[in-house]
ZAMARGU-4260 file (C-alpha; in steps of 0.2 Angstrom, whole numbers, plus 5000, padded with zeros to 4 digits):
<rodrens>
0) 5000/5000/5000 | 5014/5012/5004 | 5023/5008/4988 | 5007/5012/4978 | 5005/5029/4988
5) 5023/5033/4984 | 5020/5030/4966 | 5005/5041/4966 | 5013/5055/4975 | 5022/5063/4960
10) 5005/5062/4950 | 4996/5070/4964 | 5009/5084/4966 | 5009/5086/4947 | 4990/5087/4947
15) 4991/5100/4960 | 5004/5110/4951 | 4994/5109/4935 | 4978/5114/4944 | 4987/5130/4951
20) 4995/5134/4934 | 4978/5133/4925 | 4966/5138/4939 | 4974/5154/4944 | 4973/5162/4927
25) 4956/5156/4925 | 4951/5163/4942 | 4959/5180/4937 | 4950/5181/4920 | 4933/5176/4928
30) 4935/5189/4942 | 4941/5202/4930 | 4926/5198/4918 | 4914/5200/4932 | 4921/5217/4937
35) 4921/5224/4919 | 4914/5241/4922 | 4910/5244/4904 | 4899/5229/4904 | 4891/5234/4920
40) 4886/5251/4913 | 4880/5243/4897 | 4868/5233/4907 | 4860/5248/4914 | 4857/5242/4932
45) 4859/5256/4945 | 4853/5260/4962 | 4856/5273/4976 | 4868/5269/4989 | 4873/5276/5006
50) 4891/5280/5011 | 4894/5271/5027 | 4912/5275/5030 | 4928/5283/5022 | 4944/5275/5027
55) 4961/5283/5022 | 4976/5271/5019 | 4994/5273/5013 | 5003/5289/5010 | 4997/5294/4993
60) 4980/5301/4998 | 4971/5285/4994 | 4955/5279/5003 | 4942/5266/5003 | 4924/5271/5002
65) 4912/5259/5009 | 4893/5260/5005 | 4878/5249/5006 | 4863/5248/4994 | 4848/5237/4990
70) 4849/5230/4972 | 4833/5232/4962 | 4832/5213/4959 | 4834/5207/4977 | 4828/5212/4994
75) 4845/5210/5003 | 4856/5224/5008 | 4873/5224/5000 | 4889/5230/5008 | 4902/5235/4995
80) 4918/5246/4994 | 4928/5255/4981 | 4946/5261/4981 | 4948/5280/4977 | 4957/5296/4982
85) 4953/5308/4996 | 4953/5322/4982 | 4939/5313/4973 | 4929/5311/4989 | 4931/5330/4992
90) 4926/5334/4975 | 4910/5325/4977 | 4907/5331/4994 | 4905/5313/5001 | 4904/5309/5020
95) 4895/5296/5030 | 4877/5295/5026 | 4879/5304/5009 | 4870/5297/4994 | 4880/5289/4980
100) 4873/5282/4963 | 4881/5265/4960 | 4880/5252/4945 | 4880/5234/4947 | 4879/5217/4937
105) 4863/5208/4941 | 4871/5191/4944 | 4885/5198/4955 | 4878/5213/4965 | 4894/5213/4976
110) 4904/5220/4962 | 4894/5237/4962 | 4904/5253/4959 | 4901/5271/4957 | 4906/5278/4940
115) 4904/5296/4947 | 4918/5292/4960 | 4930/5285/4947 | 4926/5300/4935 | 4930/5312/4949
120) 4946/5303/4953 | 4952/5303/4935 | 4948/5322/4933 | 4956/5326/4949 | 4973/5318/4944
125) 4974/5329/4928 | 4984/5345/4929 | 4974/5361/4926 | 4972/5364/4907 | 4981/5379/4900
130) 4968/5392/4894 | 4950/5388/4889 | 4946/5371/4882 | 4936/5367/4866 | 4926/5354/4876
135) 4926/5349/4894 | 4936/5334/4900 | 4927/5317/4900 | 4930/5300/4906 | 4924/5285/4896
140) 4924/5267/4903 | 4931/5254/4891 | 4937/5236/4889 | 4953/5232/4880 | 4953/5218/4868
145) 4967/5207/4860 | 4973/5217/4846 | 4971/5210/4828 | 4976/5218/4812 | 4990/5228/4818
150) 5002/5235/4804 | 5018/5225/4802 | 5028/5240/4808 | 5017/5242/4824 | 5016/5234/4841
155) 5002/5232/4854 | 5002/5238/4872 | 4997/5221/4879 | 4983/5228/4889 | 4967/5218/4893
160) 4951/5218/4904 | 4942/5234/4910 | 4949/5251/4910 | 4945/5269/4906 | 4951/5284/4895
165) 4951/5302/4900 | 4952/5315/4887 | 4955/5333/4893 | 4961/5346/4880 | 4977/5340/4872
170) 4980/5326/4885 | 4974/5308/4884 | 4976/5296/4899 | 4973/5278/4900 | 4970/5267/4915
175) 4972/5248/4910 | 4976/5231/4916 | 4991/5221/4911 | 4990/5203/4913 | 5004/5194/4922
180) 5007/5175/4921 | 4999/5166/4935 | 4996/5181/4945 | 4984/5196/4947 | 4984/5210/4933
185) 4995/5225/4936 | 4987/5242/4935 | 4994/5253/4921 | 4992/5272/4920 | 4999/5280/4905
190) 4997/5297/4897 | 4999/5303/4879 | 4997/5319/4870 | 4982/5320/4859 | 4993/5323/4844
195) 5001/5306/4846 | 4985/5298/4839 | 4981/5293/4821 | 4972/5281/4810 | 4957/5282/4822
200) 4942/5271/4816 | 4925/5268/4825 | 4914/5253/4821 | 4899/5250/4832 | 4905/5251/4850
205) 4923/5247/4845 | 4937/5260/4843 | 4954/5256/4835 | 4969/5268/4834 | 4987/5270/4832
210) 4998/5279/4845 | 5015/5286/4841 | 5027/5289/4855 | 5046/5290/4856 | 5047/5285/4838
215) 5037/5269/4840 | 5020/5266/4834 | 5008/5254/4843 | 4990/5249/4840 | 4976/5250/4852
220) 4959/5243/4851 | 4945/5244/4864 | 4926/5243/4866 | 4916/5257/4874 | 4900/5256/4884
225) 4889/5258/4868 | 4891/5264/4850 | 4886/5282/4856 | 4901/5283/4868 | 4913/5275/4855
230) 4908/5289/4842 | 4911/5302/4856 | 4928/5295/4859 | 4932/5295/4841 | 4926/5313/4839
235) 4938/5319/4852 | 4954/5311/4844 | 4963/5317/4829 | 4956/5312/4812 | 4974/5311/4804
240) 4977/5296/4792 | 4993/5289/4785 | 4995/5284/4767 | 4994/5266/4770 | 4978/5267/4781
245) 4964/5255/4778 | 4949/5253/4789 | 4949/5236/4797 | 4936/5235/4810 | 4922/5235/4798
250) 4930/5223/4787 | 4935/5211/4801 | 4917/5212/4808 | 4911/5208/4790 | 4923/5193/4789
255) 4918/5186/4806 | 4899/5188/4802 | 4902/5179/4785 | 4913/5165/4794 | 4899/5162/4806
260) 4886/5162/4793 | 4895/5150/4781 | 4902/5138/4795 | 4895/5142/4812 | 4903/5126/4820
265) 4920/5117/4820 | 4917/5100/4827 | 4932/5091/4820 | 4945/5101/4829 | 4940/5097/4847
270) 4937/5079/4842 | 4955/5078/4835 | 4961/5086/4851 | 4951/5074/4862 | 4959/5059/4852
275) 4977/5066/4855 | 4973/5068/4874 | 4965/5051/4875 | 4981/5043/4867 | 4992/5052/4879
280) 4982/5046/4894 | 4983/5028/4887 | 5002/5030/4885 | 5004/5037/4903 | 4993/5022/4910
285) 5005/5010/4901 | 5020/5018/4909 | 5025/5030/4895 | 5029/5045/4907 | 5020/5062/4910
290) 5035/5074/4908 | 5049/5062/4903 | 5042/5050/4889 | 5047/5032/4887 | 5050/5028/4869
295) 5047/5009/4870 | 5029/5012/4876 | 5026/5024/4861 | 5033/5011/4850 | 5021/4999/4856
300) 5007/5011/4853 | 5012/5015/4835 | 5025/5029/4834 | 5035/5030/4818 | 5050/5020/4824
305) 5061/5018/4808 | 5066/5000/4810 | 5048/4994/4812 | 5040/5006/4799 | 5053/5001/4786
310) 5049/4982/4790 | 5032/4985/4783 | 5022/4993/4797 | 5017/5007/4787 | 5001/5011/4797
315) 5014/5019/4809 | 5015/5034/4797 | 4997/5038/4803 | 4996/5032/4821 | 5011/5042/4826
320) 5002/5058/4823 | 4991/5055/4838 | 5005/5051/4850 | 5016/5064/4859 | 5032/5064/4869
325) 5027/5071/4886 | 5015/5084/4892 | 5024/5099/4886 | 5024/5092/4868 | 5006/5088/4869
330) 5001/5105/4876 | 5010/5115/4863 | 5003/5105/4849 | 4985/5105/4855 | 4987/5124/4858
335) 4993/5126/4840 | 4979/5115/4833 | 4966/5124/4842 | 4972/5141/4837 | 4974/5137/4819
340) 4962/5122/4817 | 4946/5131/4821 | 4949/5144/4809 | 4954/5132/4795 | 4940/5121/4798
345) 4927/5135/4797 | 4936/5142/4781 | 4936/5125/4772 | 4922/5115/4780 | 4924/5100/4792
350) 4926/5086/4778 | 4939/5096/4769 | 4948/5100/4784 | 4949/5082/4790 | 4955/5076/4773
355) 4969/5089/4772 | 4974/5086/4791 | 4976/5067/4789 | 4985/5068/4772 | 4997/5082/4779
360) 5000/5071/4794 | 5005/5056/4784 | 5015/5067/4772 | 5025/5074/4787 | 5028/5056/4793
365) 5034/5051/4776 | 5046/5066/4775 | 5053/5062/4793 | 5055/5044/4789 | 5065/5047/4773
370) 5075/5061/4780 | 5081/5053/4796 | 5092/5038/4796 | 5084/5032/4812 | 5070/5040/4822
375) 5056/5036/4834 | 5044/5050/4828 | 5027/5055/4836 | 5017/5071/4836 | 5003/5080/4827
380) 5015/5094/4821 | 5016/5088/4803 | 4997/5088/4802 | 4997/5105/4811 | 5009/5112/4798
385) 4998/5105/4785 | 4984/5116/4793 | 4995/5131/4792 | 4999/5127/4774 | 4981/5126/4770
390) 4978/5143/4778 | 4992/5151/4769 | 4985/5144/4752 | 4968/5150/4757 | 4974/5168/4760
395) 4985/5168/4744 | 4970/5165/4733 | 4962/5180/4726 | 4945/5172/4725 | 4944/5167/4743
400) 4931/5181/4746 | 4940/5188/4762 | 4941/5207/4764 | 4958/5214/4758 | 4964/5220/4775
405) 4959/5204/4784 | 4967/5194/4770 | 4984/5203/4772 | 4984/5202/4791 | 4980/5183/4791
410) 4992/5179/4777 | 5006/5189/4786 | 5002/5180/4803 | 5002/5163/4795 | 5018/5166/4786
415) 5027/5173/4801 | 5022/5159/4812 | 5028/5146/4799 | 5045/5154/4797 | 5047/5157/4815
420) 5043/5138/4819 | 5055/5132/4806 | 5069/5143/4811 | 5066/5138/4829 | 5066/5120/4824
425) 5083/5122/4816 | 5090/5128/4832 | 5085/5114/4844 | 5088/5096/4843 | 5072/5085/4844
430) 5061/5096/4833 | 5057/5087/4817 | 5058/5100/4803 | 5057/5087/4790 | 5039/5082/4796
435) 5035/5101/4797 | 5040/5104/4779 | 5032/5088/4773 | 5015/5092/4781 | 5017/5111/4776
440) 5019/5106/4758 | 5005/5093/4758 | 4993/5105/4767 | 4997/5119/4755 | 4993/5109/4739
445) 4977/5100/4746 | 4972/5117/4753 | 4974/5126/4737 | 4964/5112/4728 | 4950/5112/4741
450) 4948/5131/4743 | 4930/5138/4741 | 4925/5157/4742 | 4919/5163/4759 | 4901/5165/4753
455) 4885/5159/4761 | 4880/5152/4744 | 4895/5140/4742 | 4886/5126/4751 | 4873/5126/4737
460) 4885/5124/4723 | 4892/5108/4716 | 4910/5105/4720 | 4912/5087/4713 | 4925/5092/4701
465) 4935/5100/4715 | 4934/5084/4725 | 4939/5073/4711 | 4955/5084/4708 | 4959/5084/4726
470) 4956/5065/4729 | 4966/5061/4713 | 4981/5070/4720 | 4979/5062/4737 | 4976/5044/4731
475) 4989/5046/4718 | 5002/5052/4730 | 4997/5038/4742 | 4998/5024/4728 | 5015/5031/4721
480) 5022/5033/4738 | 5016/5016/4745 | 5024/5008/4729 | 5041/5016/4731 | 5041/5013/4750
485) 5035/4995/4749 | 5048/4991/4735 | 5062/4999/4745 | 5066/5012/4732 | 5062/5025/4745
490) 5072/5021/4761 | 5079/5031/4775 | 5096/5038/4775 | 5110/5026/4780 | 5115/5026/4798
495) 5133/5023/4804 | 5141/5020/4821 | 5157/5030/4827 | 5168/5018/4817 | 5159/5021/4801
500) 5150/5004/4801 | 5133/5004/4793 | 5120/5000/4807 | 5106/4989/4801 | 5087/4991/4806
505) 5088/4974/4813 | 5100/4979/4825 | 5089/4993/4831 | 5072/4985/4830 | 5066/4979/4847
510) 5061/4960/4848 | 5044/4955/4854 | 5040/4954/4872 | 5030/4939/4870 | 5039/4924/4862
515) 5034/4906/4861 | 5018/4909/4871 | 5027/4917/4886 | 5028/4936/4890 | 5042/4945/4899
520) 5037/4950/4916 | 5024/4936/4919 | 5022/4930/4936 | 5023/4911/4940 | 5004/4911/4941
525) 5002/4919/4925 | 5015/4908/4917 | 5007/4892/4923 | 4990/4898/4917 | 4997/4902/4899
530) 5008/4887/4897 | 5002/4874/4910 | 5014/4863/4920 | 5032/4863/4914 | 5042/4848/4909
535) 5055/4852/4921 | 5056/4866/4934 | 5067/4873/4948 | 5069/4890/4957 | 5077/4899/4942
540) 5069/4892/4926 | 5055/4881/4919 | 5057/4870/4904 | 5043/4866/4891 | 5044/4853/4878
545) 5032/4861/4866 | 5028/4879/4860 | 5010/4877/4853 | 5000/4864/4843 | 5010/4869/4827
550) 5028/4871/4833 | 5038/4859/4843 | 5054/4862/4853 | 5061/4866/4870 | 5057/4883/4878
555) 5067/4888/4893 | 5059/4901/4904 | 5071/4910/4916 | 5065/4917/4932 | 5071/4930/4944
560) 5064/4940/4959 | 5062/4959/4959 | 5066/4970/4974 | 5050/4966/4982 | 5053/4947/4981
565) 5040/4944/4967 | 5046/4930/4955 | 5044/4935/4936 | 5050/4930/4919 | 5066/4939/4913
570) 5071/4928/4898 | 5064/4916/4886 | 5075/4904/4875 | 5070/4892/4861 | 5079/4876/4857
575) 5074/4865/4842 | 5074/4863/4823 | 5074/4878/4812 | 5057/4873/4805 | 5049/4873/4822
580) 5054/4890/4827 | 5041/4901/4836 | 5033/4915/4825 | 5036/4933/4828 | 5055/4934/4827
585) 5068/4930/4814 | 5076/4913/4815 | 5094/4914/4821 | 5098/4896/4822 | 5115/4892/4814
590) 5120/4910/4814 | 5139/4913/4819 | 5144/4927/4831 | 5150/4937/4816 | 5133/4935/4808
595) 5125/4941/4824 | 5137/4956/4826 | 5134/4961/4808 | 5115/4961/4811 | 5113/4967/4829
600) 5130/4975/4833 | 5142/4970/4846 | 5135/4960/4861 | 5130/4971/4876 | 5139/4958/4887
605) 5142/4939/4887 | 5143/4926/4901 | 5158/4915/4903 | 5158/4897/4898 | 5171/4893/4885
610) 5164/4888/4868 | 5146/4888/4875 | 5140/4905/4881 | 5125/4917/4881 | 5127/4933/4871
615) 5115/4948/4876 | 5112/4961/4863 | 5107/4979/4866 | 5090/4977/4857 | 5084/4963/4870
620) 5089/4948/4860 | 5098/4933/4868 | 5108/4920/4859 | 5116/4903/4866 | 5132/4899/4856
625) 5140/4883/4854 | 5155/4880/4843 | 5152/4898/4837 | 5134/4893/4831 | 5118/4899/4838
630) 5109/4884/4846 | 5096/4893/4855 | 5089/4911/4855 | 5076/4922/4862 | 5073/4938/4872
635) 5077/4945/4889 | 5072/4959/4900 | 5085/4972/4897 | 5083/4980/4915 | 5090/4964/4922
</rodrens>
């Protein structure tokens, strides 16, 4: 029991760590979403509150204003507080018992706040304007959004969540939140001259602009309480335009609306992610490791292990795309699949997306198989690069039906991500750029052939010719590639050891763990259930005089005890005629030691015994030699 608890402890600690890493950002995001003052004001729920106390704190004139109110939708009295400044309290003439208008979200009335108190705080922080102003200062509550469509030369501020903008004469001040990994957001207060703004555009309740400060241009996009306030903000900012300005908010809104109309759902992408996660959990359950993977487990599950793939197990070229080396590998690939897969699936449609995804995955595996002399490959990155290639093909076509500004932005984003990933793969070992490039090329070709305009009427048109062309390329590629692979005309590059000797796949390929009806690691109870009573037995080995109904010969099963005293099979050796050998493994009878070395490399170790001795090879094969000939052979547990 204690041993099982000790084995589970790392999993429990890992689970707690992952829960914290994932849970804290989610908690922060949810809490910030509930306190989004722009959304609270847009909902229009307000009530009168009574100030109960004002408590100064710190040395910068800060204070907390406590108030109580009764929400309109409930009878209970609510106690809330809001951080502000003593100067703002003085400007509003607040004191205990004073009345204060507050706004609140219906589902979370504890997050009530006073817009008037925040406005007074912002205006009090501004210096007195020089001379008369064209318009009085104003504070607008906004919410920052992830910036899209930024010009290639611009950057973004990285602000998120709720905030506000204060426009007073020639000064524009922002209050914003900057997210911090695994912690609460940081409050940002930044001021700009009004002349720094340009390329301002307003669409609905959204405002987008570019701010030039210290010779750097950055893009900012936010959402106001409503369309009226968005127009008011836009009217207070300069209307200057650069030569390359192109309105993006309207075109992006049109693109999003058309995308939802043509393909409102993307069911294939989450299913693919679920399959990858399920296969990872299966690998973990079989001992494949969570953070540090074990290659032999992935080989058993279907990774692209070159010796076995080259031996005819071509199905590994597909199954390897659903396996991953550790949690980090899985997490990054599934993030990339979600970010790019949902968009690609909605652009192409589910059936087209699945077709190009699977074909690109296999193409990436083939490229990896041919490029590397020896590899144990796994991962969905080849298929994901196929998705990126399909996106690039879609954005390069002039008949895609995507607005020009959106098309340019998406095309540049896809190209930058592809180039960055490939260059990054060239820097680090273990990243398979061959699979990336193979999947990218396959996805681009098939994506180009399967591209349809982003038009609501496209589903009503006949696309038979398009499917015929695409399937002809896919099926033709599979048949040609399969023919050359099966006939050995396409082979991986030759692998050599340090001395220059060519290493054969037979030397690298692992032998079966089940041989002659016995499996390595079996307990004595399991062995007896599988093979029955032995012909001869002692404390370290059992002997059987038959393999199965179709094969005769002696089988020695060698037994050892582990650290807990549990007896288990650690080696299996066959003796008999060449025509009676057990299936599932090459017949080694009559091989010389030179033959074995040529096939499997030098023995890992050998026991003493003159002319009769056991040779143990690094791939798990054991051979009993007499007069320099193999008289018996089998497999052994390499851990022993």
